N, CA and C of each residue as an Amber inpcrd file, in Angstrom:
protein
   570
 134.7720000 154.3250000  75.3560000 135.7830000 154.1090000  76.7040000
 135.3240000 152.9580000  77.2140000 134.2070000 152.7900000  77.7800000
 133.9390000 151.2530000  78.2730000 133.3450000 150.7210000  76.9890000
 134.0810000 149.3460000  76.8220000 133.8480000 148.6720000  75.4890000
 134.9030000 148.4940000  74.9320000 135.9290000 149.4300000  75.1260000
 137.0480000 149.0360000  74.3470000 138.0620000 147.9410000  74.8870000
 138.5360000 147.3650000  74.2050000 139.1950000 146.1020000  74.9370000
 140.5860000 146.4470000  75.0260000 141.3550000 146.1490000  76.2220000
 142.7230000 146.1260000  76.4700000 142.9420000 145.2390000  77.8360000
 143.8920000 144.5100000  77.8120000 144.3050000 143.6770000  78.8780000
 145.8430000 143.7050000  79.0920000 146.2660000 143.9420000  79.9150000
 147.6480000 143.8550000  80.5760000 148.2840000 142.8720000  81.4760000
 147.4220000 142.2180000  81.8830000 147.2170000 141.2490000  83.0270000
 147.7620000 141.6540000  84.2820000 147.5230000 142.9320000  84.7300000
 147.9570000 143.5860000  85.9930000 147.4700000 142.9520000  87.1070000
 146.2730000 142.3150000  87.2650000 145.9430000 141.6530000  88.3250000
 146.6200000 140.1110000  88.4890000 146.5510000 139.6400000  87.2550000
 147.5570000 138.2780000  87.4500000 148.7570000 138.4260000  87.7520000
 149.5570000 139.5970000  87.3410000 150.7820000 139.7520000  87.8060000
 151.0250000 140.0270000  89.3330000 150.0200000 140.8170000  89.7690000
 149.8480000 140.8700000  91.4780000 150.1460000 139.7520000  92.1070000
 148.7700000 138.6040000  91.8980000 149.0270000 137.3820000  92.2190000
 150.0490000 136.3270000  92.0290000 150.4980000 136.4600000  90.7810000
 152.1910000 135.8650000  90.5720000 153.2940000 136.5220000  91.4520000
 153.3380000 137.5010000  91.2800000 154.6050000 137.9950000  92.1920000
 154.1700000 137.8340000  93.8110000 153.0790000 137.7990000  94.2470000
 152.9150000 137.6650000  95.5570000 153.1710000 136.1370000  95.6860000
 152.6350000 135.3130000  95.4310000 153.1220000 133.7260000  95.2830000
 154.7340000 133.9000000  95.1760000 155.3090000 134.4950000  94.1680000
 156.9440000 134.3630000  93.7730000 157.5220000 134.8290000  95.2430000
 156.8230000 135.7160000  96.1320000 157.6650000 136.0300000  97.4550000
 157.8760000 134.8560000  98.2540000 157.1140000 134.0590000  98.3180000
 157.0090000 132.9990000  99.1040000 157.3070000 131.5620000  98.8660000
 157.9070000 131.3070000  97.5930000 157.8030000 130.2280000  96.9890000
 159.3460000 129.3910000  97.4200000 160.1560000 130.0890000  98.0860000
 161.3910000 129.4380000  98.3860000 161.6150000 129.1810000  99.9940000
 160.7300000 129.0670000 100.6810000 160.9250000 128.4440000 102.0100000
 161.0910000 127.1720000 102.3730000 161.9840000 126.9420000 103.1760000
 162.4100000 125.7850000 103.6800000 162.4120000 125.4460000 105.3440000
 162.2380000 124.1780000 105.6560000 162.2560000 123.6300000 106.8720000
 163.2130000 122.6390000 107.3190000 164.1240000 123.0500000 108.3040000
 165.2670000 121.8920000 108.5090000 164.5900000 121.0110000 109.7240000
 164.7640000 119.5740000 109.6730000 164.7800000 118.7750000 110.8040000
 165.8520000 118.2310000 111.4850000 166.0780000 118.3700000 112.6130000
 167.4730000 118.1190000 113.4260000 167.3330000 117.1320000 114.6300000
 168.5050000 115.9320000 114.4090000 168.0490000 115.2630000 115.3600000
 168.8820000 115.6200000 116.9520000 168.6980000 114.8190000 117.6380000
 169.1620000 115.4460000 119.2660000 170.2890000 115.8220000 119.2820000
 171.5020000 115.5890000 118.3430000 172.7600000 116.1580000 118.7830000
 172.7800000 117.7980000 117.8310000 171.8550000 118.1010000 117.2450000
 171.6240000 119.3790000 116.6040000 171.7180000 119.2230000 114.9880000
 172.2280000 118.2630000 114.8450000 172.5690000 118.1290000 113.3550000
 171.2440000 118.0290000 112.5340000 171.5410000 118.6970000 111.0120000
 170.1360000 118.6880000 110.1270000 170.0750000 117.2080000 109.4750000
 168.9550000 116.4250000 109.8440000 168.8950000 115.3520000 109.3140000
 167.7920000 115.3240000 107.9830000 167.1330000 116.3260000 107.6880000
 166.0040000 116.6540000 106.6120000 165.7270000 117.8660000 106.2690000
 166.0060000 118.4290000 105.1290000 165.4900000 119.6920000 104.6970000
 164.2740000 119.7440000 103.9370000 163.4190000 120.2480000 104.0570000
 162.1680000 120.2550000 103.5660000 161.7540000 121.8340000 102.7120000
 161.4990000 121.6700000 101.3990000 161.1000000 122.9360000 100.8260000
 159.5320000 123.0590000 100.8460000 158.8140000 124.1150000 101.5170000
 157.4750000 123.7820000 101.9480000 156.9560000 124.4420000 100.6760000
 155.7700000 123.4020000 100.4230000 155.1490000 123.8370000  99.0470000
 154.1510000 124.7700000  99.0980000 154.0090000 125.6620000  98.2030000
 153.0700000 126.8710000  98.1120000 152.1160000 126.7260000  97.0380000
 150.7760000 126.6060000  97.3190000 149.7590000 126.5100000  96.3070000
 148.7730000 127.7610000  96.5570000 148.0180000 128.2590000  95.2820000
 146.9040000 129.1660000  95.4340000 145.7310000 128.6240000  95.7440000
 145.0600000 128.8410000  96.9990000 143.7960000 128.4510000  97.3800000
 143.3360000 128.7680000  98.4920000 141.9780000 129.0030000  98.7010000
 141.5320000 129.4130000 100.1580000 142.0390000 128.5850000 101.3030000
 141.8370000 129.0130000 102.5660000 142.3690000 128.4540000 103.7420000
 141.5540000 127.2410000 104.0470000 140.1090000 127.2140000 103.9990000
 139.1560000 126.2420000 104.0290000 139.6190000 125.0710000 103.3020000
 139.9750000 125.2510000 101.9690000 140.4630000 124.2560000 101.0650000
 141.1780000 123.4930000 101.8070000 142.2830000 123.8740000 102.2910000
 143.7250000 123.2590000 102.9900000 142.8870000 122.6590000 104.4330000
 142.5780000 123.2930000 104.9530000 141.8060000 122.6640000 106.3520000
 140.9040000 121.4990000 105.8350000 140.1730000 121.3960000 104.8610000
 139.4380000 120.5530000 104.6810000 140.0760000 119.0120000 104.1700000
 140.8330000 119.2600000 103.1650000 142.1530000 118.2450000 103.0730000
 142.8780000 117.7530000 104.3630000 143.1310000 118.8690000 105.1200000
 143.8510000 118.2820000 105.9810000 143.2690000 117.1190000 107.1010000
 142.1000000 117.6800000 107.3680000 141.3450000 117.1390000 108.3760000
 140.2190000 115.9550000 107.5860000 140.2070000 115.7450000 106.3580000
 139.4260000 114.7950000 105.5200000 139.4990000 113.6310000 105.9970000
 140.1480000 112.8710000 106.6310000 140.6280000 111.4790000 107.1430000
 140.2020000 111.3710000 108.5890000 139.2780000 111.3730000 108.7000000
 138.9230000 111.4830000 110.3050000 139.3750000 110.1090000 111.1530000
 139.1320000 109.1490000 110.4180000 139.9940000 107.8450000 110.9120000
 141.1100000 107.6560000 111.2570000 141.8660000 108.1540000 110.0930000
 143.5490000 108.4350000 110.0100000 143.6610000 106.9740000 109.3840000
 142.7180000 106.2900000 108.2190000 142.9790000 105.3900000 107.5960000
 143.8680000 105.2860000 106.5440000 143.9720000 106.3930000 106.0370000
 144.7740000 106.6200000 104.5270000 146.2860000 106.7630000 104.8900000
 146.9380000 106.0830000 103.9720000 148.5380000 105.9830000 103.9870000
 148.8220000 107.1170000 104.2400000 148.8760000 108.0620000 103.1410000
 149.3260000 109.4980000 103.1710000 148.1370000 110.5890000 102.9530000
 148.3290000 111.2390000 103.9930000 147.2540000 112.4830000 104.1220000
 147.9650000 113.8900000 103.0870000 147.2850000 114.9420000 103.4670000
 148.2620000 116.1320000 103.1130000 149.3890000 116.2450000 103.8640000
 150.7200000 116.2430000 103.4390000 151.8490000 116.3050000 104.0850000
 151.9320000 118.0050000 104.2920000 152.3830000 118.1260000 105.6110000
 152.6070000 119.2690000 106.2500000 154.0810000 119.5190000 106.3560000
 154.6860000 120.4590000 106.6280000 154.3100000 121.9420000 106.2650000
 153.9250000 122.2090000 104.8100000 153.1540000 123.1010000 104.9960000
 152.1950000 123.4570000 103.6300000 152.0280000 125.1200000 103.5960000
 151.9820000 125.8910000 102.5030000 151.5230000 126.9750000 102.4930000
 150.4490000 127.2320000 101.6330000 149.5830000 128.1400000 101.8110000
 148.4170000 128.4670000 100.6340000 148.3330000 129.9430000 100.6400000
 147.8730000 130.3370000  99.6820000 147.5670000 131.8270000  99.6180000
 146.4580000 132.1490000  98.7680000 145.9640000 133.0630000  99.0730000
 144.5980000 133.4770000  97.9820000 144.1160000 135.3640000  97.9900000
 143.8960000 135.5780000  96.8860000 143.4100000 137.0100000  96.8780000
 142.0420000 137.4160000  97.5290000 142.1430000 137.9420000  98.6880000
 140.7390000 138.0910000  99.4850000 139.9210000 139.3030000  98.9750000
 140.4720000 140.2780000  98.6770000 139.9240000 141.8080000  98.1460000
 140.6200000 142.5760000  97.3340000 139.8280000 143.4000000  96.5570000
 140.4180000 144.8810000  95.9760000 139.8190000 146.0390000  96.2100000
 140.3570000 147.0640000  96.8220000 139.9950000 148.1380000  97.2480000
 140.4640000 149.5190000  96.5400000 139.7080000 150.2350000  96.0230000
 140.1850000 151.6510000  95.7690000 140.7500000 152.3710000  96.7260000
 142.2810000 152.8180000  96.3200000 142.6080000 153.6290000  97.2850000
 142.6800000 155.2490000  96.8120000 141.7020000 156.0010000  97.4360000
 141.7690000 157.3420000  96.9780000 142.8500000 157.8590000  97.5370000
 143.7450000 157.9290000  98.4890000 144.6460000 158.8030000  99.2160000
 145.9070000 158.8300000  98.1490000 146.0050000 157.4410000  97.5820000
 147.2270000 157.7320000  96.1860000 146.6820000 158.0300000  94.9030000
 145.6740000 158.4860000  94.6730000 145.0070000 158.7810000  93.2160000
 145.8960000 160.2710000  92.7870000 146.1590000 160.2810000  91.7780000
 147.0660000 161.1180000  91.2850000 146.0880000 161.6310000  90.3530000
 146.1150000 163.1150000  89.7040000 145.5800000 163.8910000  88.9520000
 145.3520000 163.2090000  87.9810000 143.5340000 162.7470000  87.5540000
 143.4400000 162.3020000  86.2710000 144.1880000 162.8080000  84.8430000
 144.5070000 163.7770000  84.7640000 145.1670000 164.2130000  83.4910000
 146.6970000 164.5370000  83.6170000 147.2870000 163.6150000  84.7740000
 148.8890000 163.3660000  84.8950000 149.0520000 162.3040000  84.1380000
 149.0710000 162.4550000  82.7590000 149.5530000 161.3890000  81.6980000
 150.8840000 161.5920000  81.3940000 151.3550000 160.6140000  80.8060000
 152.8080000 160.7040000  80.3420000 153.0350000 159.9790000  79.0570000
 153.9000000 160.2610000  78.6500000 154.2130000 159.8260000  77.1860000
 155.5240000 158.4850000  77.2870000 155.1150000 157.7820000  76.1850000
 155.7650000 156.2420000  76.2920000 156.1020000 155.9440000  75.0170000
 156.9900000 155.1040000  74.7720000 157.3320000 154.5070000  73.2230000
 157.1540000 153.2180000  73.2250000 156.2340000 152.8690000  72.5370000
 155.7370000 151.4380000  72.1270000 155.9130000 151.1470000  70.8660000
 156.4770000 150.0410000  70.5420000 157.0210000 149.6960000  69.2010000
 157.6230000 150.5640000  68.1600000 158.2200000 151.6300000  68.9820000
 158.6770000 152.7320000  67.7960000 157.8560000 153.9920000  67.9490000
 156.8720000 153.8250000  68.3960000 155.5530000 154.8910000  68.1470000
 155.4210000 155.6480000  69.7020000 155.3160000 156.6580000  69.8950000
 154.9540000 157.0580000  71.0030000 153.4210000 157.3860000  71.3590000
 153.1170000 156.9690000  72.4780000 151.9860000 156.8800000  73.0270000
 151.7930000 157.6280000  74.2340000 150.6570000 157.6390000  74.6990000
 150.1060000 158.1100000  76.1950000 149.5080000 156.9960000  77.0060000
 150.1600000 157.0250000  78.1340000 150.1210000 156.1860000  79.2940000
 149.2540000 156.9410000  80.4180000 148.0560000 156.6770000  80.6540000
 147.0640000 157.6390000  81.2940000 147.4750000 157.1910000  82.8150000
 147.0250000 158.0310000  83.6390000 147.2850000 157.9970000  84.9510000
 146.7860000 156.7340000  85.3980000 147.5080000 155.8120000  86.2910000
 146.9680000 154.7380000  87.0380000 146.1610000 155.0920000  88.0330000
 145.0130000 153.9520000  88.3540000 144.0690000 154.1040000  89.3310000
 144.5200000 153.3950000  90.3710000 144.9120000 153.8810000  91.6430000
 145.4040000 152.5920000  92.5670000 144.4230000 151.9790000  93.4930000
 145.0160000 151.0270000  93.2960000 144.0100000 149.6400000  94.3370000
 144.8820000 148.9430000  94.9690000 144.1870000 148.5140000  96.2300000
 144.8520000 147.7090000  97.3390000 144.3920000 146.2400000  97.1250000
 145.4920000 145.3030000  96.9950000 144.9220000 144.0540000  96.7010000
 145.3530000 143.3320000  98.2390000 144.3420000 142.7410000  98.7100000
 144.6370000 142.0020000 100.0640000 144.9250000 140.4810000  99.7630000
 145.8960000 140.0430000 100.4720000 145.9810000 138.7450000 100.2600000
 145.9540000 137.9350000 101.6930000 145.9790000 136.5890000 101.6210000
 145.7300000 135.8830000 102.8320000 146.9900000 134.7890000 102.3620000
 147.7930000 134.6920000 103.4220000 148.8550000 133.7360000 103.4840000
 148.8830000 132.6740000 104.4470000 148.3620000 131.6050000 104.0360000
 148.0050000 130.6890000 105.1550000 148.9860000 129.5720000 105.1540000
 149.6300000 129.1280000 106.7290000 151.0270000 128.3780000 106.8020000
 150.5820000 127.2940000 107.8170000 150.4280000 125.8250000 107.1420000
 150.0240000 124.8240000 107.7840000 151.2360000 124.0780000 108.2070000
 151.0140000 123.7500000 109.4390000 152.1890000 122.8760000 110.3440000
 151.5700000 121.9520000 111.3570000 152.2380000 120.8460000 111.4990000
 152.1620000 119.8070000 112.4190000 152.7380000 119.8640000 113.7190000
 153.8130000 120.6190000 113.8550000 154.5600000 121.0590000 114.9690000
 154.9470000 122.2930000 114.9510000 154.9500000 122.8350000 116.1770000
 155.4040000 124.2020000 116.3990000 156.6960000 124.6400000 115.7140000
 157.7250000 123.8120000 116.1480000 158.9790000 124.1850000 115.3500000
 158.9020000 124.4300000 113.9180000 158.2220000 123.7900000 112.8210000
 158.2190000 123.9880000 111.7640000 157.3900000 125.4130000 111.5230000
 156.3740000 125.9340000 112.1680000 155.7010000 127.1440000 112.3030000
 156.8640000 128.1990000 112.3750000 157.4990000 127.9610000 113.4110000
 158.4130000 128.8830000 113.7360000 159.5120000 129.2320000 113.0480000
 159.7880000 128.3910000 112.3530000 160.8120000 128.3460000 111.1160000
 160.6850000 129.0490000 109.8850000 159.3590000 128.7850000 109.6240000
 158.7410000 129.5030000 108.5830000 158.6140000 130.7200000 108.7970000
 158.0700000 131.3040000 110.0940000 157.6350000 132.7150000 110.2370000
 158.8870000 133.5540000 110.3050000 159.9140000 132.8360000 110.9670000
 161.1170000 133.7180000 110.8170000 161.8440000 133.9340000 109.8100000
 161.3320000 133.1490000 108.6910000 161.9910000 133.4980000 107.4230000
 161.0180000 134.4510000 106.5920000 159.9830000 134.7220000 107.0820000
 159.1280000 135.8670000 106.4040000 159.1620000 137.2380000 107.2560000
 159.1570000 137.2640000 108.4920000 158.5500000 138.0590000 109.1650000
 159.5700000 139.1480000 109.0580000 161.0560000 139.0890000 109.3860000
 162.0320000 140.0990000 108.9740000 162.2550000 140.9440000 107.6530000
 161.4290000 140.5990000 106.9800000 161.4100000 141.4960000 105.5450000
 160.2400000 142.8150000 105.4890000 159.2610000 142.3380000 106.4670000
 158.2230000 143.1740000 106.6880000 158.6030000 144.2550000 107.5930000
 158.7990000 145.5820000 107.3530000 159.3640000 146.4750000 108.4270000
 158.4780000 147.7510000 108.3490000 157.4390000 147.8480000 108.1360000
 156.1310000 147.0050000 108.0150000 156.1860000 146.3680000 106.4370000
 156.5990000 147.2810000 105.8850000 156.5650000 146.9560000 104.1750000
 157.5160000 146.2740000 103.4670000 157.3360000 145.8830000 102.4210000
 158.4550000 145.0100000 101.4350000 158.2390000 145.6260000 100.1730000
 159.2350000 146.2800000  99.4740000 158.9330000 147.2420000  98.2170000
 159.5780000 146.2090000  97.1090000 158.6050000 145.9740000  95.9790000
 158.9030000 145.3930000  94.9290000 158.8760000 146.0890000  93.5410000
 159.9420000 146.0530000  92.6040000 159.7100000 146.8050000  91.4910000
 159.1220000 146.0160000  90.5490000 157.9530000 146.3860000  89.8880000
 157.4610000 145.6500000  89.1800000 157.3890000 146.4130000  87.5600000
 157.5500000 145.5910000  86.4960000 157.1840000 145.8630000  85.1210000
 156.0220000 145.9030000  84.7880000 155.2070000 146.9490000  84.9860000
 153.6410000 146.8080000  84.5790000 153.4160000 146.2570000  83.2730000
 153.8780000 147.2870000  82.1650000 153.4510000 147.0910000  80.6830000
 154.8520000 147.0700000  80.1310000 155.4260000 145.7210000  80.0380000
 156.9600000 145.5620000  79.5000000 157.3150000 146.6860000  78.0430000
 156.2520000 146.4790000  77.1190000 156.2630000 146.9990000  75.7840000
 156.4220000 148.2760000  75.9910000 155.9160000 149.1320000  77.0730000
 156.0000000 150.7480000  77.0030000 156.9520000 151.0190000  78.7240000
 157.8210000 149.9570000  78.9150000 158.9300000 150.4440000  79.5350000
 158.2930000 151.0950000  81.0210000 157.0870000 150.3450000  81.5400000
 156.1620000 150.8820000  82.7450000 156.6900000 150.2960000  83.8780000
 157.2330000 150.9510000  84.7970000 157.4830000 150.2140000  85.7510000
 157.6400000 150.9820000  87.1570000 157.0390000 150.2780000  88.2130000
 156.4310000 150.8610000  89.4350000 156.6550000 150.3530000  90.5480000
 157.0110000 150.8180000  91.6740000 157.3640000 150.1340000  93.0530000
 155.8430000 149.8220000  93.5980000 155.9250000 148.6710000  94.0530000
 154.6160000 148.2560000  94.9140000 155.1690000 148.0130000  96.2480000
 154.7040000 148.4480000  97.2480000 154.5590000 148.2520000  98.8480000
 153.8170000 147.0620000  98.9990000 154.2290000 145.8620000  99.5170000
 153.9720000 144.9500000 100.0530000 153.6740000 144.9510000 101.6330000
 152.5680000 144.9380000 102.3360000 152.4330000 145.6010000 103.7870000
 152.0150000 144.3910000 104.5340000 152.4750000 143.9970000 105.6560000
 152.0420000 142.8230000 106.5110000 151.2120000 143.4710000 107.4000000
 149.9190000 143.3250000 107.4860000 149.0880000 143.9290000 108.1260000
 149.1150000 143.1610000 109.6650000 148.8720000 142.0610000 109.8740000
 148.8370000 141.0390000 110.8890000 148.8840000 139.5590000 110.7590000
 149.4190000 139.0810000 111.6830000 149.5940000 137.1940000 111.9010000
 148.5630000 136.8560000 113.0260000 147.8510000 135.8210000 112.6300000
 146.8810000 135.1980000 113.6700000 147.5470000 133.9820000 113.7640000
 147.3540000 133.1010000 114.8320000 147.7760000 131.9050000 115.1340000
 146.6550000 130.8820000 115.6190000 146.6730000 129.7050000 115.3560000
 145.5000000 128.6830000 115.6250000 146.0230000 127.2650000 115.6010000
 145.8400000 126.8080000 116.9690000 146.2510000 125.4300000 117.2390000
 145.1930000 124.5380000 117.5670000 144.6800000 123.8580000 116.5970000
 143.1830000 123.1530000 116.7800000 143.0880000 121.9390000 117.5880000
 144.3850000 121.1450000 118.0790000 144.4790000 120.0000000 118.9050000
 143.9830000 119.9260000 120.0560000 143.1240000 119.2810000 120.4250000
 142.4410000 119.0780000 121.7400000 142.9990000 117.7810000 122.5650000
 144.1540000 117.4800000 122.3660000 144.7060000 116.3610000 123.1170000
 144.0560000 114.9460000 122.7570000 143.4510000 114.8730000 121.5900000
 142.7400000 113.6610000 121.0480000 143.6200000 112.7910000 120.4030000
 144.4420000 111.7300000 120.4720000 145.2420000 111.0510000 119.7810000
 144.6960000 110.6130000 118.4970000 143.7570000 110.7270000 118.3980000
 142.7540000 110.0600000 117.0710000 142.6800000 111.1260000 116.1230000
 142.8040000 112.6820000 116.4310000 142.5460000 113.3190000 115.1690000
 144.2130000 113.8480000 115.1410000 144.0410000 114.5720000 113.8840000
 145.3280000 114.9650000 113.5690000 145.5330000 116.4080000 113.5690000
 146.6750000 116.9080000 114.2980000 146.8400000 118.3110000 114.9610000
 147.1320000 119.1340000 113.8690000 146.7550000 120.1680000 113.5250000
 147.3270000 121.2340000 112.6960000 147.3460000 122.5610000 113.3960000
 148.6350000 123.2730000 113.0620000 148.7940000 124.4870000 113.6390000
 148.7230000 125.4950000 112.3790000 148.1430000 126.4980000 112.4990000
 147.7370000 127.5090000 111.1800000 148.1330000 128.8520000 111.6020000
 149.2900000 129.2810000 110.9430000 149.3840000 130.7820000 110.8290000
 148.6750000 131.6410000 109.8000000 148.0250000 132.4500000 109.9700000
 147.1790000 133.1920000 108.9660000 147.6980000 134.7100000 108.9290000
 148.5660000 135.1410000 107.5160000 149.1790000 136.4500000 107.6400000
 148.1720000 137.3670000 106.5970000 147.6820000 138.4790000 107.1880000
 147.0270000 139.4030000 106.0510000 148.0720000 140.1840000 105.3850000
 148.2310000 140.0340000 104.1610000 149.0700000 141.1060000 103.6370000
 148.2460000 142.0400000 102.6500000 148.9770000 143.1470000 102.2650000
 148.1500000 144.2070000 101.3050000 149.4150000 144.7020000 100.3360000
 149.0240000 144.5010000  99.2300000 149.9770000 145.0720000  98.0160000
 149.4360000 146.2020000  97.4990000 150.0320000 147.5220000  97.6970000
 149.3620000 148.5170000  97.1530000 149.9190000 148.8360000  95.6320000
């Protein structure tokens, strides 16, 4: 049992699919007449919140010509937890075909994967545009169908649940420091 090798890349798939949910967010800048002057695709990267905050505040004297451009989004997986309430009976196996042969797919073990999605902006309007493109999809969950093991035609629905949204504006009226507004979303993929 333990010591027998197999790898289906399931955790990697969770991370990739989570990132794909948020990789097409845009912000529009408008002039005083209300006409769109610029549309910016918000970059998304995998990494913890502190990494981005360090890069944003890394130039204390504002001497660099280009700092980290905002808006920007980052996400990372924060935890994995066993979910006993979703556990099926361990003998609840099913058969499936793989390369013409019939095999047994064991009952899956349910885990909840917790993610943090962090949104960094320098003005409030950018932040509200991004938030309004995300929140309506979570009521409170958003369902995704994933092919876990494509060779065995194993497809399951995954509920992605928005747990909460935190907001932080660290500007203290000092014109020599860079302002950053941060929205942090805690999201769980079941």
